[in-house]
C-alpha distance (Angstrom), angle and dihedral (degrees) to the residues before:
residue distance angle dihedral
M1 . . .
N2 3.82 . .
T3 3.78 126.0 .
L4 3.81 96.5 -97.6
A5 3.80 93.1 47.3
L6 3.80 90.9 49.3
F7 3.81 90.4 48.0
R8 3.81 90.8 56.2
T9 3.81 92.6 55.0
F10 3.81 93.2 66.8
P11 3.80 125.7 84.9
P12 3.82 118.5 -95.4
S13 3.81 92.4 -103.6
V14 3.81 92.6 59.2
R15 3.81 92.0 43.5
L16 3.81 90.2 51.9
L17 3.80 91.8 51.9
L18 3.80 91.5 48.2
V19 3.81 90.1 53.8
N20 3.80 87.0 45.2
Q21 3.81 89.0 56.4
L22 3.81 91.5 52.3
A23 3.79 94.7 46.5
G24 3.80 93.5 40.6
N25 3.79 93.6 52.2
T26 3.80 89.7 46.3
G27 3.80 90.7 53.5
F28 3.78 93.2 44.3
Y29 3.80 97.5 47.4
L30 3.78 96.1 43.0
L31 3.82 86.6 67.0
I32 3.82 113.0 22.9
P33 3.85 98.2 62.6
F34 3.82 89.2 56.3
L35 3.80 97.6 42.3
A36 3.80 98.3 91.2
D37 3.79 92.8 51.2
Y38 3.82 90.8 48.9
L39 3.79 92.2 50.9
L40 3.81 93.1 46.4
H41 3.79 100.1 44.3
D42 3.82 110.2 18.4
L43 3.80 96.2 40.0
A44 3.83 94.3 27.9
L45 3.80 93.4 -135.7
S46 3.78 119.5 163.3
A47 3.78 120.2 -102.0
A48 3.80 89.2 -113.4
T49 3.80 91.4 55.1
V50 3.79 91.2 47.9
G51 3.79 88.9 51.7
V52 3.80 89.9 52.4
V53 3.82 92.2 49.7
L54 3.80 93.3 49.6
G55 3.80 91.8 43.0
V56 3.80 91.8 50.6
R57 3.80 90.1 51.3
N58 3.81 92.1 52.3
L59 3.80 93.6 43.2
S60 3.81 93.8 48.9
Q61 3.81 88.8 54.1
Q62 3.79 103.9 38.4
G63 3.79 95.2 36.5
L64 3.80 93.8 52.7
F65 3.81 102.0 45.0
L66 3.80 89.9 106.8
V67 3.82 90.8 52.7
G68 3.81 91.3 51.3
G69 3.80 92.3 47.2
S70 3.79 92.9 49.7
A71 3.80 90.6 48.2
A72 3.82 89.9 53.2
D73 3.81 90.6 54.3
R74 3.79 95.2 47.4
L75 3.80 103.0 34.3
G76 3.80 99.5 29.1
A77 3.79 127.9 -94.6
R78 3.82 93.2 -106.3
R79 3.79 94.0 58.1
V80 3.79 92.6 48.3
I81 3.82 92.2 47.4
V82 3.82 91.2 51.8
V83 3.81 93.3 45.9
G84 3.81 91.3 46.2
A85 3.80 92.5 53.2
A86 3.82 91.0 47.4
V87 3.81 92.2 49.0
R88 3.80 91.5 50.7
A89 3.82 90.1 49.4
A90 3.80 88.3 53.6
G91 3.81 91.9 47.6
F92 3.78 94.1 51.2
G93 3.81 89.0 44.6
L94 3.80 89.1 57.2
F95 3.79 89.9 53.9
A96 3.80 86.7 57.4
V97 3.81 94.7 54.1
G98 3.78 103.2 25.7
G99 3.78 123.8 101.1
S100 3.78 101.7 158.5
V101 3.79 129.2 79.1
T102 3.81 90.6 -117.8
V103 3.80 93.6 56.0
V104 3.79 92.7 43.6
L105 3.81 91.5 50.5
L106 3.81 90.8 49.3
A107 3.80 89.9 50.0
A108 3.81 90.0 50.4
V109 3.80 92.1 50.4
L110 3.81 92.4 48.7
T111 3.81 95.1 48.5
G112 3.80 91.2 47.8
F113 3.80 94.8 45.3
A114 3.81 89.6 49.3
G115 3.80 89.6 58.6
A116 3.79 90.6 49.6
L117 3.80 88.5 53.8
F118 3.78 104.4 47.5
N119 3.82 102.7 29.0
P120 3.83 95.7 70.9
A121 3.82 91.0 33.9
V122 3.82 94.5 53.9
R123 3.81 91.8 48.5
S124 3.79 91.1 47.4
Y125 3.81 92.4 50.4
I126 3.82 93.4 47.5
A127 3.81 92.7 46.6
L128 3.80 92.9 51.8
D129 3.82 96.3 42.6
S130 3.82 95.6 45.9
D131 3.83 93.9 51.2
D132 3.80 111.3 -177.4
R133 3.83 92.0 0.7
A134 3.77 95.0 66.3
A135 3.82 93.9 120.6
D136 3.82 91.1 57.2
A137 3.80 90.9 45.6
F138 3.79 92.5 52.1
A139 3.80 90.5 45.9
L140 3.81 87.5 59.4
F141 3.80 88.9 43.3
N142 3.81 88.3 58.9
I143 3.80 92.1 47.8
F144 3.80 95.2 48.9
G145 3.79 92.1 44.2
N146 3.78 93.0 52.1
I147 3.79 92.9 48.1
G148 3.79 88.0 54.5
S149 3.80 94.4 46.2
A150 3.82 89.8 50.7
L151 3.81 94.8 44.5
G152 3.80 95.3 45.6
P153 3.83 99.1 67.0
V154 3.81 90.8 45.3
V155 3.81 91.5 54.9
G156 3.80 90.0 39.9
T157 3.80 92.5 55.1
V158 3.81 89.9 57.7
L159 3.80 94.3 44.9
V160 3.80 95.8 44.9
S161 3.80 89.5 54.8
I162 3.81 85.5 63.5
G163 3.79 95.9 40.4
F164 3.80 141.1 -53.3
R165 3.79 93.2 -122.6
L166 3.81 90.0 59.3
T167 3.80 88.2 50.5
A168 3.80 90.2 53.3
V169 3.80 91.8 48.1
V170 3.81 91.4 51.7
A171 3.82 91.3 47.9
A172 3.80 90.7 49.1
G173 3.80 89.8 47.9
I174 3.80 91.7 53.8
F175 3.79 92.1 53.6
L176 3.79 91.8 43.8
A177 3.81 88.9 54.1
L178 3.82 89.9 48.6
T179 3.80 89.5 50.8
V180 3.80 91.7 54.5
A181 3.81 93.6 42.6
Q182 3.80 93.4 51.9
L183 3.78 92.3 43.0
L184 3.81 90.3 54.8
L185 3.81 103.1 32.6
L186 3.81 110.0 26.0
P187 3.82 109.8 91.8
D188 3.77 117.6 -127.3
R189 3.78 116.9 -122.7
P190 3.81 126.8 -151.2
V191 3.80 113.0 -104.7
A192 3.78 116.7 -128.5
R193 3.79 109.0 -125.2
G194 3.78 113.4 -136.4
T195 3.77 127.6 -167.7
T196 3.79 95.3 -129.6
T197 3.79 130.7 91.1
V198 3.79 126.0 -120.7
A199 3.79 88.4 -100.6
G200 3.79 89.2 50.4
D201 3.80 90.5 52.8
M202 3.80 90.4 51.5
V203 3.79 90.3 51.1
T204 3.81 89.6 49.7
V205 3.80 90.6 55.6
L206 3.78 96.7 42.3
T207 3.81 93.3 48.0
H208 3.79 93.6 46.2
R209 3.77 93.4 104.6
V210 3.80 99.4 -171.3
F211 3.79 92.5 48.6
V212 3.80 91.4 48.2
A213 3.81 88.5 51.3
F214 3.81 89.2 48.7
A215 3.82 91.6 51.0
L216 3.80 92.5 47.8
A217 3.80 91.8 46.6
L218 3.81 92.7 52.6
M219 3.80 102.2 32.4
G220 3.80 87.2 103.3
M221 3.81 91.5 67.0
F222 3.78 96.2 78.9
A223 3.81 92.2 34.9
L224 3.81 92.7 56.9
Q225 3.80 93.2 40.9
S226 3.82 89.0 54.4
Q227 3.80 91.8 57.1
I228 3.79 90.1 81.2
Y229 3.81 84.8 73.7
F230 3.80 92.6 47.2
L231 3.79 123.8 17.5
L232 3.81 98.5 24.1
T233 3.81 90.5 44.5
L234 3.83 90.3 51.9
Q235 3.80 89.8 48.1
A236 3.80 92.5 50.4
R237 3.79 91.0 50.1
R238 3.80 92.5 48.2
A239 3.81 93.0 46.9
A240 3.81 93.5 48.5
G241 3.78 98.9 41.6
A242 3.79 125.9 -139.5
G243 3.80 94.8 -59.1
G244 3.79 96.9 55.6
A245 3.81 102.4 28.0
A246 3.81 97.3 108.4
I247 3.80 93.5 47.9
A248 3.81 91.3 46.4
V249 3.82 92.6 53.3
A250 3.81 90.9 47.2
A251 3.81 89.4 51.1
L252 3.80 89.0 51.0
F253 3.80 94.2 57.6
L254 3.78 93.0 39.4
T255 3.81 90.0 54.9
E256 3.80 91.0 50.1
T257 3.80 93.1 49.2
I258 3.81 94.6 47.3
T259 3.81 90.8 48.7
I260 3.80 91.2 52.5
L261 3.80 93.6 46.1
L262 3.80 92.0 51.1
L263 3.79 100.7 40.7
Q264 3.81 113.7 21.8
V265 3.81 98.6 89.6
R266 3.81 92.0 40.1
I267 3.81 93.2 50.9
T268 3.80 94.1 46.5
R269 3.80 91.3 48.9
A270 3.83 91.9 46.6
F271 3.80 93.2 53.1
G272 3.81 95.7 32.0
T273 3.80 94.1 87.1
R274 3.81 93.0 50.5
A275 3.78 135.1 76.4
R276 3.80 111.4 -74.8
G277 3.79 96.6 -134.3
P278 3.82 97.4 64.5
A279 3.81 90.8 41.4
M280 3.81 92.3 54.4
A281 3.81 91.9 43.7
T282 3.80 89.9 52.1
G283 3.79 90.5 49.8
M284 3.80 94.1 50.2
A285 3.81 93.2 46.8
T286 3.81 89.3 49.7
M287 3.79 91.8 50.2
G288 3.79 91.5 51.8
A289 3.81 93.9 46.0
A290 3.82 91.2 53.5
F291 3.80 91.1 71.6
L292 3.80 93.1 59.9
V293 3.81 93.1 64.6
P294 3.87 99.9 74.7
P295 3.83 97.9 49.2
I296 3.81 91.6 45.4
A297 3.80 91.0 50.1
S298 3.80 93.0 44.9
R299 3.81 90.1 58.6
V300 3.78 90.1 52.6
L301 3.80 93.6 46.7
E302 3.80 100.1 39.3
S303 3.80 92.2 101.6
G304 3.83 92.9 57.8
T305 3.80 121.5 129.1
G306 3.80 100.8 -136.5
G307 3.77 131.5 -119.4
A308 3.80 133.3 124.0
L309 3.79 94.7 -65.6
Y310 3.78 91.9 49.9
T311 3.83 90.0 50.4
I312 3.81 91.2 52.8
V313 3.80 91.2 47.9
S314 3.82 90.5 48.2
V315 3.81 94.2 50.9
A316 3.82 94.3 44.0
P317 3.87 94.9 77.4
V318 3.81 90.4 53.3
A319 3.80 90.2 50.4
L320 3.80 88.6 47.9
A321 3.80 89.5 51.8
A322 3.82 89.5 51.7
S323 3.79 89.3 51.7
I324 3.83 92.9 49.0
L325 3.81 89.8 46.4
A326 3.81 89.2 52.5
V327 3.82 90.5 51.7
G328 3.79 89.4 53.5
V329 3.79 92.2 48.2
M330 3.81 90.8 48.8
T331 3.80 90.0 51.7
V332 3.79 97.9 50.2
Q333 3.82 109.8 25.1
P334 3.84 101.9 66.8
F335 3.80 91.1 50.3
V336 3.81 93.8 47.3
N337 3.80 89.8 53.5
E338 3.80 89.8 44.3
L339 3.81 94.9 53.0
I340 3.81 100.2 45.0
P341 3.85 92.6 75.4
R342 3.82 88.4 48.0
F343 3.78 87.9 62.4
S344 3.78 95.2 43.7
G345 3.77 106.2 40.6
P346 3.83 118.1 -141.5
R347 3.82 97.4 -66.1
L348 3.81 99.0 61.2
T349 3.80 102.5 28.4
G350 3.80 95.0 122.0
T351 3.79 93.2 45.3
Y352 3.80 91.7 53.3
Y353 3.80 92.3 47.5
G354 3.79 89.1 49.2
A355 3.80 92.1 49.8
F356 3.80 92.9 48.4
Y357 3.79 94.4 50.1
L358 3.80 91.6 43.6
V359 3.81 89.5 57.8
A360 3.81 90.1 43.8
G361 3.81 91.8 49.0
V362 3.79 93.7 51.1
F363 3.79 91.1 48.9
T364 3.81 90.9 47.2
V365 3.80 90.3 58.1
T366 3.81 90.1 46.6
L367 3.81 96.0 48.9
T368 3.80 94.3 42.4
S369 3.81 90.3 51.1
A370 3.81 90.4 49.9
V371 3.81 92.0 47.3
G372 3.80 90.2 48.5
A373 3.80 91.3 51.1
A374 3.82 89.9 49.2
V375 3.81 90.5 50.6
D376 3.81 90.6 52.4
R377 3.79 97.4 44.6
F378 3.79 106.7 32.2
G379 3.76 109.4 47.5
G380 3.81 109.4 -67.0
P381 3.81 135.0 -74.8
L382 3.82 95.3 -45.6
A383 3.81 93.8 53.4
W384 3.79 121.4 109.5
W385 3.81 101.6 -112.1
P386 3.83 98.6 65.5
A387 3.80 89.9 47.6
L388 3.81 92.5 46.4
L389 3.81 91.5 52.5
C390 3.79 90.1 55.3
A391 3.80 94.1 42.0
A392 3.81 90.8 50.3
T393 3.81 90.4 50.1
G394 3.80 91.0 54.5
S395 3.82 93.6 45.3
L396 3.80 95.0 47.6
S397 3.79 90.7 47.4
A398 3.81 91.2 50.4
A399 3.81 90.3 50.1
A400 3.81 92.5 48.9
V401 3.81 92.9 49.6
T402 3.79 89.9 48.4
V403 3.81 90.4 54.1
L404 3.83 91.2 50.7
H405 3.80 90.2 49.1
R406 3.78 94.8 49.1
R407 3.79 90.9 49.3
G408 3.79 90.6 53.6
A409 3.80 91.6 -119.4
L410 3.81 97.8 132.4
P411 3.81 119.8 87.8
T412 3.78 116.9 -119.9
P413 3.83 121.2 -110.8
D414 3.81 91.9 -107.9
G415 3.79 89.2 61.6
A416 3.77 97.0 -106.1
P417 3.80 108.2 144.1
G418 3.75 122.3 -126.2
P419 3.79 124.6 -124.8
R420 3.78 124.1 -57.0
T421 3.81 98.5 44.9
V422 3.79 127.3 162.6
L423 3.77 132.3 -172.5
V424 3.79 113.5 -111.8
K425 3.77 110.8 -133.2
G426 3.77 111.6 -103.5
D427 3.78 95.5 24.3
S428 3.76 127.8 108.6
D429 3.78 122.7 -106.4
D430 3.79 92.4 -98.0
D431 3.82 93.8 53.0
T432 3.77 103.1 77.9
D433 3.77 129.8 159.0
Q434 3.77 130.0 -150.5
R435 3.76 116.5 -122.2
């Protein structure tokens, strides 16, 4: 079954959210990659101030995932999705009109907080509406998201050549249109009323030992996936040299997108009939191994003489690494998103998604900082230490997932819990959590 045929098999609500992911990523990535340059040159802000703005945006998103997930459980995922899209439209609109540090900081906070709202809510809605086909739904989610993240910078390059403010207006317009579309077309779902407080829900998540172990075991997934924007981009630029850096980075993302379009559905279907633990372990090991390709190739090619052909040959291993990384992501990500609701039960799906991506976000900052320090101190992006940090992350994650699988701690795809289950107070008999 091809991607379009699979897309048509899902209910309209899931299809709408998949299109939302494509359009949302397009709107986001047509602006964000050009934000730092706008702040530095158009607004003449210092590099330190730009760092604060970008850091505040990341912190307001990653630090508030748990808040957004809890809001989805208590207010309904649809409401939080709509509000999140509207808040991001407002944030991007402020970038279009703002010229002061105060306005820019407010815009950064709003765009980050919007992501913290709708990211857990969208995943929660898709998981609940796709039932036992969640892995296939999240495979499509990955495809649509990557198309958007590849299309966005292309559109952004054209718009920024006209003016950054126009780019911000277009981005805001996309999210405003998504707000209206979801308000009109996305069905509302009844919210299960629990007997616990928000604080009680947080305690439930934090004391759910198997889920915490699951989150810690797989927190490297998002961290390694994010390295295409950092380490692999630095490697592509270094391999291509100043003259070909932009083309090399574009080739990197194009390779990733093509790989996902060609293989995502096939990989999910191939692993979909197998146990989830080995599939996720395979994906994490593959992601880690991808980072070893560029430094190995650079040692082989270091005696090259230069020229256009040599540049192409030098960039090719980085593109290959991006493709291998994408294969690993495609192997692990749909099953991670499929299993999180199996831990949570229907009442706390958003909260569990929020908790997982909070842990993943914190680790992403930690790993990226460590990789950056290794790049600075140990010979640049094509040196061994940055690659070894990423490879070790993938290997350790694979080992941890394997341990959870062998201990029978992972829920099965049909929702049946593994051993050591308890009933969370306030839930129905069919809403059990593993401990």
